[in-house]
Structures are given as structure tokens and as C-alpha cells.
C-alpha positions in Angstrom: 26.5 28.7 -32.3 25.4 25.3 -31.4 27.7 25.1 -28.5 26.6 28.6 -27.4 23.1 27.5 -27.5 23.6 24.4 -25.5 25.5 26.3 -22.8 22.7 28.7 -22.6 20.0 26.1 -22.3 22.1 24.2 -19.6 22.3 27.5 -17.6 18.5 27.9 -18.1 17.9 24.4 -16.8 20.3 24.6 -14.0 17.9 24.8 -11.1 16.4 21.5 -12.2 19.6 19.8 -12.9 21.0 20.8 -9.5 17.7 19.6 -7.7 17.7 16.3 -9.7 21.4 15.6 -8.7 20.6 16.3 -5.0 17.6 14.0 -5.2 19.7 11.2 -6.7 22.3 11.5 -4.0 19.6 11.2 -1.5 18.2 8.1 -3.0 21.7 6.6 -3.0 21.9 7.3 0.7 18.6 5.6 1.3 19.6 2.5 -0.6 22.9 2.2 1.3 21.4 2.8 4.6 18.5 0.5 4.4 19.6 -2.6 2.4 18.2 -4.5 0.6 14.5 -3.2 0.6 11.4 -2.2 2.6 8.9 -5.0 3.0 5.5 -4.5 4.4 1.7 -4.6 3.6 1.3 -6.4 0.2 5.0 -6.7 -0.6 5.5 -10.5 0.2 2.2 -11.2 -1.7 3.5 -9.4 -4.8 6.7 -11.3 -4.5 4.9 -14.6 -4.2 2.8 -13.8 -7.3 6.0 -12.9 -9.2 7.1 -16.4 -8.8 3.7 -18.1 -9.7 2.3 -15.5 -12.2 -1.3 -16.4 -12.2 -4.2 -13.8 -12.2 -4.8 -13.4 -8.4 -8.5 -12.7 -7.3 -7.3 -10.2 -4.9 -5.4 -7.8 -7.1 -4.0 -7.3 -10.7 -0.5 -8.8 -11.0 1.1 -6.0 -13.4 3.6 -5.1 -10.6 4.4 -8.8 -10.2 5.2 -9.1 -13.8 7.5 -6.2 -13.4 9.1 -7.9 -10.4 9.4 -11.2 -12.4 11.2 -9.5 -15.2 13.8 -8.3 -12.7 14.0 -11.5 -10.9 15.2 -13.2 -14.1 18.2 -11.1 -14.0 18.7 -11.5 -10.2 16.8 -12.5 -7.0 18.2 -9.8 -5.1 15.7 -7.1 -4.1 18.4 -4.5 -4.6 17.7 -4.5 -8.4 14.0 -3.9 -7.8 14.5 -1.0 -5.4 17.2 0.5 -7.6 15.0 0.4 -10.7 12.2 2.1 -8.7 14.7 4.8 -7.5 15.3 5.5 -11.1 11.6 5.5 -11.9 11.1 8.2 -9.2 13.5 10.3 -10.8 12.3 9.7 -14.3 8.8 10.7 -13.0 10.1 14.1 -12.0 12.0 14.4 -15.2 8.9 13.7 -17.3 6.9 16.3 -15.3 9.6 19.0 -15.6 10.1 18.4 -19.3 6.3 18.6 -19.9 5.8 21.7 -18.0 8.7 23.4 -19.7 7.2 22.3 -23.1 4.1 24.2 -22.1 5.9 27.5 -21.3 6.3 27.1 -17.5 9.5 28.9 -16.3 12.4 26.7 -15.1 12.2 27.7 -11.5 8.4 27.2 -11.2 8.7 23.8 -13.2 11.5 22.8 -10.8 9.5 23.8 -7.7 6.6 21.5 -9.2 8.9 18.5 -9.1 10.3 19.0 -5.5 7.5 16.9 -3.9 8.3 13.9 -6.1 12.0 14.3 -5.8 12.1 14.8 -1.9 8.8 13.8 -0.2 9.5 11.2 2.5 6.8 8.8 1.6 7.6 8.9 -2.1 11.2 8.1 -1.3 10.1 5.3 1.2 7.8 3.7 -1.5 10.6 3.8 -4.0 12.6 1.7 -1.7 9.7 -0.7 -0.9 8.4 -3.7 -2.8 4.9 -2.1 -3.5 3.3 -1.0 -6.8 2.8 2.6 -6.0 6.0 4.1 -7.8 5.6 2.0 -11.0 1.9 3.1 -11.0 2.8 6.7 -10.6 5.5 6.5 -13.3 3.0 5.0 -15.8 0.5 7.6 -15.0 2.9 10.5 -15.4 4.2 9.0 -18.7 0.5 8.7 -20.0 -0.1 12.4 -19.2 3.1 13.4 -20.9 2.1 11.3 -24.0 -1.4 12.8 -24.1 0.1 16.5 -23.8 3.3 16.2 -25.6 1.9 18.1 -28.5 -0.4 21.1 -28.7 -2.6 19.1 -30.9 -2.5 15.3 -30.2 -0.8 12.8 -32.7 -2.4 9.5 -33.2 0.7 7.5 -32.0 0.8 9.7 -28.6 -2.9 9.0 -28.1 -2.3 5.3 -28.7 0.8 5.4 -26.4 -1.3 7.2 -23.6 -4.2 4.6 -23.8 -1.7 1.7 -23.6 0.1 3.3 -20.6 -3.2 3.9 -18.8 -4.1 0.2 -19.4 -0.8 -1.1 -18.1 -1.2 1.2 -15.1 -4.6 -0.4 -14.4 -3.0 -3.7 -14.4 -0.6 -2.4 -11.8 -3.3 -0.9 -9.6 -7.1 -1.4 -10.4 -7.9 2.2 -9.4 -6.3 3.4 -12.7 -9.4 2.1 -14.5 -11.4 5.4 -14.7 -8.4 7.3 -15.7 -9.2 6.6 -19.4 -12.3 8.6 -19.0 -10.3 11.8 -18.0 -8.0 11.1 -20.9 -10.9 10.9 -23.3 -12.3 14.2 -22.0 -8.9 15.9 -22.4 -8.7 14.8 -26.0 -12.2 16.2 -26.6 -11.0 19.5 -25.5 -7.7 19.7 -27.3 -8.3 17.9 -30.8 -9.1 20.4 -33.6 -12.3 19.2 -35.0 -15.2 16.8 -34.0 -13.9 14.1 -36.4 -10.5 14.4 -34.9 -11.8 14.4 -31.4 -13.9 11.2 -32.1 -11.0 9.5 -33.8 -8.6 10.2 -30.8 -11.2 9.2 -28.2 -11.7 6.0 -30.1 -8.0 5.4 -30.2 -7.3 6.1 -26.5 -10.1 3.7 -25.5 -9.0 0.9 -27.9 -5.5 1.2 -26.7 -6.6 1.1 -23.1 -8.8 -2.0 -23.8 -6.2 -4.1 -25.3 -4.1 -4.8 -22.3 -7.0 -4.7 -20.0 -9.3 -7.1 -22.0 -6.3 -9.4 -22.6 -5.9 -9.7 -18.8 -9.5 -10.1 -18.2 -9.5 -13.0 -20.8 -6.7 -14.7 -19.0 -8.6 -14.2 -15.6 -11.6 -15.6 -17.1 -9.6 -18.8 -18.2 -8.4 -19.3 -14.7 -11.4 -18.1 -12.7 -14.4 -18.4 -15.1 -15.2 -14.6 -14.6 -14.6 -11.7 -16.9 -12.8 -9.5 -14.5 -9.5 -8.1 -13.4 -10.0 -8.9 -9.8 -12.8 -10.2 -7.5 -11.8 -8.3 -4.3 -14.2 -5.3 -4.7 -16.6 -6.9 -2.1 -13.9 -7.2 0.5 -12.7 -3.6 -0.1 -16.3 -2.1 0.0 -16.9 -4.2 3.2 -13.8 -2.6 4.9 -15.3 0.8 3.9 -18.5 0.1 6.1 -16.7 -1.0 9.1 -16.0 2.7 10.1 -19.8 3.3 10.4 -22.0 0.3 10.3 -24.5 -0.1 13.0 -25.3 -3.9 13.2 -27.9 -3.3 15.8 -30.3 -1.9 13.2 -28.9 -3.7 10.0 -30.9 -6.3 8.3 -28.6 -9.1 6.8 -28.8 -12.8 6.2 -27.8 -14.8 9.3 -24.6 -16.0 7.6 -23.5 -12.4 7.1 -23.9 -11.5 10.9 -20.3 -12.5 11.5 -19.0 -9.5 9.4 -20.4 -7.1 12.0 -17.4 -5.5 14.0 -17.6 -6.5 17.8 -16.1 -3.3 18.6 -18.5 -0.5 19.4 -18.8 2.6 17.2 -16.2 5.1 18.1 -13.7 2.4 19.1 -13.4 0.5 15.9 -10.1 -0.9 14.6 -8.5 0.1 11.3 -10.8 -1.3 8.4 -7.7 -3.5 7.3 -8.1 -5.4 10.5 -11.6 -6.5 10.0 -11.1 -7.3 6.1 -7.9 -9.2 6.3 -6.6 -10.0 9.9 -9.4 -10.4 12.4 -10.4 -14.1 13.1 -13.8 -13.1 14.1 -15.1 -11.7 10.8 -14.2 -12.9 7.3 -12.7 -16.3 8.4 -16.0 -17.2 10.0 -18.1 -16.3 6.9 -19.5 -19.4 5.3 -22.1 -18.4 2.6 -24.3 -20.8 1.2 -23.7 -22.7 -2.0 -23.6 -20.5 -5.2 -22.5 -17.4 -3.0 -18.8 -16.5 -3.0 -17.1 -14.9 0.1 -16.6 -11.7 -2.1 -20.3 -11.6 -3.0 -21.4 -12.0 0.5 -19.1 -9.1 1.7 -20.4 -7.1 -1.2 -23.9 -7.8 -0.2 -23.3 -6.8 3.4 -21.5 -3.5 2.4 -24.5 -2.5 0.1 -27.0 -3.2 2.7 -25.0 -1.1 5.2 -24.6 1.7 2.8 -28.3 1.8 1.8 -29.3 1.6 5.5 -26.7 4.4 6.6 -26.2 6.4 3.5 -25.5 9.7 5.4 -23.0 8.0 7.6 -21.2 6.6 4.6 -21.0 9.8 2.7 -19.8 11.4 6.0 -16.9 9.1 6.3 -16.0 9.5 2.6 -15.9 13.1 2.8 -14.0 13.0 6.2 -11.4 10.9 4.7 -11.1 12.8 1.5 -10.8 16.1 3.3 -8.1 14.6 5.6 -5.4 14.7 2.7 -5.9 18.6 2.6 -6.4 19.5 6.3 -4.2 17.2 8.3 -1.0 19.0 9.4 1.0 15.6 9.4 0.7 12.0 8.4 -0.3 10.6 11.7 -3.1 8.3 12.6 -6.5 10.0 12.6 -10.0 8.4 13.5 -9.8 4.6 13.6 -6.6 4.5 11.4 -3.6 2.6 12.8 -1.1 2.2 9.8 0.7 5.5 9.4 3.9 4.2 11.1 4.4 1.9 7.9 5.1 5.0 5.8 8.1 6.4 7.9 11.7 5.6 7.8 11.7 5.4 11.6 9.9 2.2 11.5 12.7 0.6 9.7 15.5 1.7 12.0 16.7 -1.6 13.6 13.8 -3.3 11.9 13.4 -7.1 12.6 11.6 -9.1 10.0 8.2 -10.7 10.9 6.9 -14.1 10.3 5.2 -12.5 7.2 8.4 -10.7 5.7 11.1 -13.0 6.7 10.4 -15.9 4.2 10.0 -13.3 1.4 13.5 -11.8 2.2 14.8 -15.3 2.3 13.4 -16.5 -0.9 14.4 -13.4 -2.8 18.2 -12.8 -2.3 18.4 -14.2 1.1 19.6 -10.8 2.6 17.7 -9.9 5.9 17.1 -6.1 6.3 19.5 -4.0 7.9 20.0 -0.2 8.8 23.2 1.6 9.4 23.9 4.6 11.8 24.0 7.5 12.0 22.5 7.8 8.5 19.3 5.7 9.6 18.4 8.1 12.4 18.9 11.1 10.2 16.7 9.7 7.6 14.2 8.9 10.2 14.2 12.5 11.2 13.8 13.5 7.6 10.9 11.4 6.9 9.1 13.0 9.9 9.7 16.5 8.6 9.9 16.5 4.9 6.6 15.8 2.9 3.8 17.4 1.2 1.6 18.4 4.1 -2.3 18.6 3.9 -2.6 22.4 4.1 0.0 22.7 1.3 -2.0 20.3 -0.9 -4.9 22.5 -0.3 -3.0 25.5 -1.4 -1.9 23.7 -4.6 -5.7 22.8 -5.4 -6.8 26.6 -4.9 -3.9 27.8 -7.1 -4.7 25.2 -9.7 -8.5 26.0 -9.9 -7.5 29.9 -9.9 -5.4 29.4 -13.0 -8.0 27.3 -14.6 -10.9 29.6 -14.2 -9.1 33.0 -14.7 -10.0 34.5 -18.1 -7.0 34.8 -20.3 -6.5 35.2 -24.0 -4.4 32.0 -23.9 -6.6 29.0 -23.1 -4.5 26.1 -24.6 -2.9 25.1 -21.2 -6.4 25.0 -19.5 -7.1 21.5 -20.5 -3.8 20.1 -19.2 -4.2 22.0 -15.9 -7.6 20.5 -15.6 -6.5 17.0 -16.4 -3.5 17.1 -13.9 -5.9 18.5 -11.2 -8.8 16.0 -11.9 -6.6 12.9 -12.2 -4.9 13.0 -8.7 -8.2 14.0 -7.0 -10.0 11.0 -8.6 -7.1 8.7 -7.7 -7.4 9.5 -4.1 -11.1 9.6 -3.9 -11.7 6.2 -5.3 -10.1 4.3 -2.1 -12.1 6.6 0.1 -15.3 5.5 -1.8 -14.6 1.7 -2.2 -12.1 0.9 0.6 -10.4 3.0 3.2 -8.1 6.0 3.8 -4.3 5.0 3.7 -1.7 7.6 3.6 0.2 5.6 0.8 -2.8 6.1 -1.4 -2.3 9.9 -1.3 0.9 9.6 -3.4 -0.9 11.0 -6.6 -1.1 14.4 -4.8 2.6 14.3 -4.6 3.4 13.6 -8.2 0.6 15.1 -10.2 -1.1 17.9 -8.3 1.9 20.2 -8.5 2.0 20.2 -12.3 -1.6 21.7 -12.3 -0.7 24.3 -9.7 2.4 25.3 -11.8 0.2 25.6 -14.9 -2.2 27.6 -12.8 0.5 30.0 -11.6 1.8 30.5 -15.2 -1.6 31.3 -16.5 -2.3 33.8 -13.6 1.2 35.5 -14.4 0.8 35.4 -18.1 -0.9 38.8 -18.6 1.5 40.5 -16.4 4.6 39.1 -17.8 4.3 39.4 -21.8 5.9 36.2 -23.4 5.3 33.9 -20.6 2.2 32.0 -22.0 1.7 28.4 -21.2 1.7 27.0 -24.8 3.0 23.7 -26.0 6.2 23.6 -27.8 6.1 22.5 -31.4 9.7 21.4 -31.7 
């Protein structure tokens, strides 16, 4: 009987198993075609921090700690990318398992994992030395812990809070996620006493890693913080719209004004990190840090042009749902970084070559014809904006529809609000980057799957989205 039940279960889950195996084979092909890893953007910085391990003013170093743990085994970047490929698969497994526990059918649950398993940018970032995949895995694990039971257990609440805290130390934008976790617990706990207890537990578990890191940061830099880069990020946000002809700023901040005219501005990253005419020429008076000066400039720009600021935030947020492809739009110029085509016959730069040399010593390579095939794959296979919009509409429809079954609604709401919040924060505080849209790939399909199941539940008796109790 047990054997028959096992075989029956395997047949039921066959669509996902086959899909997962295909995704694993694709990841092996990427690893073999583009050894040892992709290095771009902040990758060399993360590697440098993994060797030094001090709290950087520019970013939390949770990801660098992850890299350090792996480098103690081997300096080769192959181990880091191999682990991240596995984390991508585990992210999909966690999503599928959670949806099945909540009554979503095997085919719909499998479809919900297809973006995570096959999206070109997800695959590229798994093979890159960047924090996104680890962050996404921790977020998915936290959601799974929160919703594993129909009614939360104290230990799953503690686990979820700790995972969200660790995710925040990987990427600072995870910080507000604990608020959504608390709201979710308020909706699903059985009584007000239980609700308050679970909210207190998730906040406390979240605070332990975050405050411990802040104490370390205070010891090194004299400030209770996780980073001191918010001023630079907000300054970059203003470079898309600020009109310095009418802006009143201190004379020493005037160098932060982009020299390019409105409508012909560079990517915000250029002004914040690369231009020799902006931040390097900033010399604030004693007692004012560069970050404080950039923050002051940004606040003055936003207060002077609130409509322009809100317009650009809304424009960038909407882009994730209306853009037919992941090309450059407006003043953006970085989309090429997130395609396999950019790494066919790639030659390391003065920025990346030392990082390759210091971590395994193997320079990047690409092998044909697989490299060109994967380049074409990356241009074609990904979650496009209109499809993301469709998933949002489906999720909302499933949340608002009136059904006798309401237990899945809080989880559908959580998995809708969380990715929307995670992509909105960079638009508000820094800039739009295609890489920052990854939460739509991993989390949004869960909400749509739950929404679809709720919409169908009345027409198909017995298909109610209810958490398993096994």
C-alpha cells in the first residue's frame, strides 16, 4: 500500500519533476559553457569584501560572508556559482511545495515555478557573483516558513523573522519585508493574543541579526546603521529630473548637478559612481560627510520638483509591467549586462581581471556553439512586462473574489505585496535596473497561482486552497 501511494504521488508530481530536471540540465549547460563565472557590476567589490570582512559603508556584507564561507573550501568561483545554481533550483522547489500544501494543482504550481527555473536573467544571475539569488532564496524560504502551516507555529515565525533579517544583511531593501510578515501574521493567527505574540516573535527574530550587524557597524564607523550609502542612492535618483538652473543648494553641492541637459542625461549610475565631474569633486565642509551632502542635495531636488520625482518613480515602476523586452529605456544604459550575449567571447576589464586572478586565477571563457545558443535563449526566454501585468491582474482578481474559502487570501496578498514592494523601493530610492526586477520572477507567480485556484475553487469542488496539516 505504501509503495502504491508513493508511485501515485510521483505520478501526480511528475510535471514538476520533469520541469525541474530540465532546468537542472540547462544550468549545467550554462556552467560548462561560461566558466568560471560572470563578473560585472558589484561582483569584484563583493569578492574584495569577502577577503577583508568589515562592514562596508556602501552595502551590507551578508553576501560577502556567504562567499567567504565558500572560499574557505576553495578559491575557485566555480563553487560559488554551483551553489547558486542549486539555490535557484531550491527556490523553485520551495515555491512548488508551498503551493501544493495550499491546494494548488500540480500543473498550475509547476507553471508558477517556470519563471524561476527558466527566466534568462534568473539563470544569468545564478552564474554571476552578485547577491540577488541568495537574497531571493532567503525571501522564498521566509515566505515558506511563514505559511507552512495554516495557523503559524512559534518556531516557524522565529525562523521566518531570522531569514528576513539575514536577507536584509544580503540586500538592504529587504528591511521593510518584516512589516509585511507582521501583517500576514495578524491575518492568519487565531486570536489577538496569538497575533500579538507572533508579531512580537517575528520582529524580535528579525532584529537579532540586524541589530548585531548594526552594533558591528557602530564599532567600526561610529554610527548605528547597516550602510551609509542612502544619500548617494537618492542622489542618483534625482539625476533623471533635477533642474539645477532653478535649484537652490550650497555652493559645494553645485558640482553634483549633471552637466548633461535634461532629456540627454546619462544612466544614474554614471553620476553616482563613475563620473569624474560629480562625486569626486564634492568637498563638503568639516562635519558633513559626502553621503550627507548627497542626501541634502537629493532632498532639496525632490522638494523643489516633487511632481517630476513622482513622475519618474511611477514611470520606472510601470516599466516592469509594460516593457515588451528588457532593453534600455529613457536614460538607462545597463541592460546589456543582464544578457548571455554580453559574455560570449568576453574579455575581462581592468575592474574584473584582478578579481578573477585573486579568486581561482581562471579567466572567463565561452564555448561554441552552446554560447551563441544560450545568447539567443537569453534574448527570448524571460518574463516580459505584459505577462507580469497579467499575473498581477490574476492575483488581484483571486484576492478580491468572494469565496467561502478565505484561508489562502493572506498568502496570496503576501506574495503579491512582497515583490511589488521589493521592485518599488529601488525606483523610489535609487534607480531602475532590470536586475532589481527579479522578485517579480520568483514571487509574483505564486500569488497568481493562488489567485487562479481561488477563482476556480467554486467551479471545481474539492479544489480549495487550504494549507495542508500533515
